[in-house]
C-alpha positions as a printed Julia matrix, in Angstrom:
305×3 Matrix{Float64}:
  87.38  109.77   62.6
  85.89  106.32   63.18
  87.78  103.03   63.17
  85.47  100.32   61.88
  86.94   97.25   63.66
  85.57   96.87   67.19
  88.28   96.55   69.83
  87.58   93.88   72.44
  88.67   94.86   75.99
  89.19   91.97   78.43
  88.65   92.6    82.14
  87.69   90.96   85.41
  84.03   91.24   86.33
  84.23   93.09   89.65
  82.58   96.48   90.03
  85.97   98.21   90.13
  87.41   96.24   87.21
  84.36   97.09   85.09
  84.65  100.78   86.02
  88.28  100.7    84.9
  87.49   98.94   81.6
  84.58  101.31   80.89
  86.84  104.3    81.67
  89.4   103.1    79.11
  86.64  102.29   76.58
  85.28  105.84   76.95
  88.76  107.33   76.45
  89.24  105.22   73.32
  85.74  106.08   72.04
  86.65  109.77   72.3
  89.54  108.98   69.93
  87.17  107.34   67.44
  87.49  103.67   68.4
  84.57  101.3    68.87
  85.0    99.01   71.88
  83.3    96.02   73.44
  84.02   94.73   76.95
  84.55   91.0    77.54
  84.49   89.71   81.15
  87.03   87.01   81.99
  86.96   85.04   85.27
  90.41   84.73   86.85
  91.83   82.31   89.43
  91.87   85.13   92.01
  88.13   85.69   91.46
  87.31   82.0    91.87
  89.29   81.38   95.1
  87.66   83.76   97.59
  88.02   81.94  100.9
  91.83   81.81  101.14
  94.14   84.79  101.88
  95.93   85.82   98.68
  99.37   85.4   100.26
  98.54   81.74  100.91
  97.58   81.05   97.26
 100.95   82.44   96.28
 100.83   82.17   92.47
 101.81   85.21   90.43
  99.24   86.48   87.96
  96.26   85.49   90.13
  94.14   88.23   88.58
  95.77   88.39   85.15
  96.67   84.95   83.75
  93.32   84.07   82.15
  92.98   87.61   80.78
  96.43   87.39   79.2
  95.42   84.06   77.63
  92.48   85.87   75.98
  94.96   88.35   74.47
  97.32   85.62   73.25
  94.4    83.65   71.76
  93.21   86.84   69.98
  89.85   86.73   71.78
  90.67   90.24   73.02
  92.69   93.19   71.68
  93.37   94.96   74.97
  93.26   94.07   78.65
  92.71   96.54   81.48
  94.21   95.66   84.87
  94.98   97.35   88.15
  98.71   97.74   87.56
  99.59   96.43   91.03
  98.05   93.05   90.02
 100.25   92.74   86.93
 103.44   90.67   87.41
 106.67   92.51   86.53
 107.49   89.84   83.93
 104.92   89.8    81.11
 104.33   86.75   78.9
 106.17   86.65   75.59
 104.35   88.59   72.82
 102.52   90.85   75.32
 103.46   94.44   76.27
 102.38   97.15   78.68
 100.96   99.37   75.95
  99.83  102.27   78.13
  99.67  103.51   81.71
  97.07  106.32   81.92
  97.37  109.12   84.47
  97.33  107.72   87.98
  94.67  108.1    90.68
  95.72  108.57   94.34
  98.32  105.84   95.09
  97.88  105.94   98.89
  96.28  103.41  101.22
  93.07  104.45  102.97
  91.54  103.53  106.31
  87.76  103.08  106.31
  85.88  102.99  109.6
  88.12  104.86  112.04
  91.43  106.73  112.05
  94.32  104.51  113.17
  95.21  106.65  116.19
  91.58  106.54  117.37
  91.13  102.75  117.22
  90.68  101.15  120.67
  93.39   98.8   121.93
  93.04   95.36  120.36
  90.63   96.61  117.68
  90.09   94.31  114.71
  91.39   95.7   111.41
  90.73   93.9   108.13
  93.34   93.46  105.4
  94.62   90.45  103.46
  97.75   92.3   102.31
 101.04   91.27  103.95
 102.44   94.69  102.99
  99.64   96.57  104.77
  99.52   94.34  107.83
 103.32   94.44  108.32
 103.41   98.24  108.2
 100.25   98.56  110.31
 101.87   96.45  113.03
 104.68   99.01  113.17
 102.14  101.81  113.6
  99.96   99.98  116.15
 101.36   96.69  117.46
  98.28   96.19  119.68
  95.76   95.85  116.84
  94.24   92.51  115.84
  94.81   92.2   112.1
  92.29   89.9   110.42
  91.94   88.7   106.8
  89.26   90.24  104.59
  88.68   89.1   101.0
  86.15   90.0    98.35
  85.4    92.92   96.09
  85.33   96.46   97.46
  81.59   96.45   98.08
  81.85   93.07   99.86
  84.61   94.36  102.15
  82.67   97.53  102.96
  79.59   95.45  103.76
  81.62   93.26  106.15
  82.84   96.42  107.89
  79.28   97.77  108.12
  78.14   94.45  109.64
  80.53   95.1   112.53
  83.06   92.37  111.74
  85.93   94.89  111.91
  86.58   98.25  113.56
  88.31   99.4   110.34
  89.6    98.05  107.03
  92.53   99.09  104.85
  91.92   99.6   101.12
  93.52  101.36   98.18
  92.27  104.96   98.06
  92.08  104.79   94.24
  89.34  102.17   94.15
  87.21  104.03   96.69
  87.57  107.28   94.76
  86.84  105.69   91.39
  83.62  104.1    92.64
  82.38  107.26   94.35
  83.12  106.11   97.92
  85.73  108.74   98.82
  83.37  109.92  101.57
  83.94  106.61  103.4
  87.65  107.31  103.85
  88.44  108.06  107.51
  92.15  108.61  106.89
  94.63  108.61  104.01
  97.98  107.12  104.98
 101.02  108.97  103.67
 103.69  106.82  101.96
 106.17  107.54  104.78
 103.83  105.71  107.19
 102.34  103.12  104.82
 104.32  102.69  101.6
 101.88  101.67   98.82
 102.23   98.66   96.54
 104.21   99.16   93.33
 101.81  100.55   90.73
  98.98  101.19   93.2
  96.4   103.63   91.85
  97.53  103.15   88.23
  95.82  101.24   85.42
  97.68   98.96   83.04
  96.57   98.51   79.45
  98.16   95.31   78.15
  98.11   94.3    74.47
  99.88   92.07   72.0
 103.25   93.4    70.86
 101.73   94.65   67.6
  98.29   95.27   66.15
  95.2    97.43   66.54
  95.1    97.15   70.34
  98.62   98.5    70.76
  98.07  101.24   68.17
  94.9   102.45   69.91
  96.13  102.18   73.51
  99.43  104.01   72.98
  97.6   107.35   72.85
  96.48  106.88   76.49
  99.99  106.6    77.96
 100.87  109.29   80.55
 104.64  109.78   80.6
 105.1   110.91   84.27
 102.91  108.03   85.54
 104.75  105.58   83.27
 108.11  106.73   84.69
 106.91  106.49   88.3
 105.48  102.98   87.97
 108.48  101.83   85.93
 110.75  102.76   88.85
 108.42  101.06   91.36
 108.17   97.89   89.29
 111.94   97.93   88.73
 112.46   97.79   92.5
 109.84   95.03   92.83
 111.48   92.99   90.05
 114.92   93.29   91.66
 113.4    92.08   94.94
 111.8    89.12   93.17
 108.4    90.08   94.48
 104.86   89.56   93.28
 101.92   91.53   94.62
 101.53   89.3    97.72
 104.84   90.03   99.45
 105.49   92.73  102.11
 107.11   95.16   99.65
 106.09   98.79   99.11
 107.37  101.15   96.42
 106.29  104.73   95.74
 107.75  107.12   93.15
 106.99  110.79   92.52
 107.96  112.52   89.27
 108.63  116.26   89.33
 109.59  117.59   85.91
 112.47  115.42   84.73
 113.38  114.23   88.25
 112.12  111.13   90.01
 112.14  110.27   93.74
 111.6   106.67   94.79
 110.91  105.23   98.24
 110.8   101.47   98.8
 110.34   99.31  101.89
 110.49   95.61  102.73
 108.88   94.57  106.01
 108.7    91.28  107.88
 105.09   90.03  108.21
 105.29   90.44  112.0
 106.38   94.06  111.54
 109.45   93.55  113.73
 111.9    94.27  110.9
 111.68   96.87  108.16
 114.25   98.0   105.61
 113.57  101.36  103.94
 115.63  103.26  101.36
 115.13  106.22   99.02
 116.8   107.34   95.81
 116.51  110.19   93.34
 117.56  110.64   89.73
 116.5   111.38   86.16
 112.96  110.24   85.28
 114.38  108.82   82.05
 116.44  106.41   84.18
 113.36  105.09   86.0
 113.92  101.37   85.56
 117.61  101.5    86.48
 116.85  103.64   89.56
 114.26  101.09   90.66
 116.44   98.06   90.09
 119.43   99.67   91.8
 117.29  100.54   94.85
 115.93   96.99   94.95
 119.5    95.59   94.94
 120.51   97.99   97.72
 117.49   96.9    99.78
 118.5    93.25   99.4
 122.0    94.05  100.65
 120.58   96.14  103.54
 118.6    93.23  105.02
 115.63   92.72  102.7
 117.06   89.44  101.39
 116.87   87.92  104.88
 113.28   89.14  105.36
 112.08   87.82  101.99
 113.78   84.44  102.51
 111.94   84.06  105.82
 108.58   84.94  104.15
 109.14   82.35  101.4
 110.28   79.72  103.93
 106.97   80.06  105.82
 104.75   79.95  102.72
């Protein structure tokens, strides 16, 4: 079966973003849809010399892409789900979350335990740096921005002893061999939605109809719980919040952490329940974290912005 209208897929232009858009286009083509990829430059792509946490705006990597959807210049958008704010613009929906890649964080360059005292480690993520400080308080954590290939080149040039990256991006681009260590969620809780793709569309139309077939129910439940916790905490992707859910049959386990940027305070809670209750489980855990000390941590982060 062939659908005559060509679906336009909006994406960022980075190597990883293009891989993700092409992956979705290939999946849709196998279902009989014709697709064309449209590259959209986002604010996050244009501001490359400032740490993301300092820019602060939500939707750094999504706003211009969402405008293309709303203006009907595109039918679908493909994002890394962790970049997508928990609150979507009116008239847009999260049409599908395909099966997730590895959600863990990866160390490239050298295993954490083997780094020399005072070694320089690159990451621009408050979440990663806060948790890394709890693992190794002696390390010198330094900002690193740019696409994956840019960050790897900076490591290879000797600017850092190691860098922290999402395992999913390395695996998708064929760089799994560069991973020195995968960090388990108990040691380094990933960002909400890490490793998952988000297909965003208008609330009705050909984009939604086509994308719906790519939704993976267990992944959808897991990321719904993670994003529920993030929403309750009032967090975007640039705050020191981690959330990681695992779905086993009809059960869901969720771990979430909030850490102070200095790593001197960390609140961590877990919950378990029915996968069908994913959003409520996430929101309830987020509320419990706030009451357990996360509110104080987040207020101090926002005060120092």
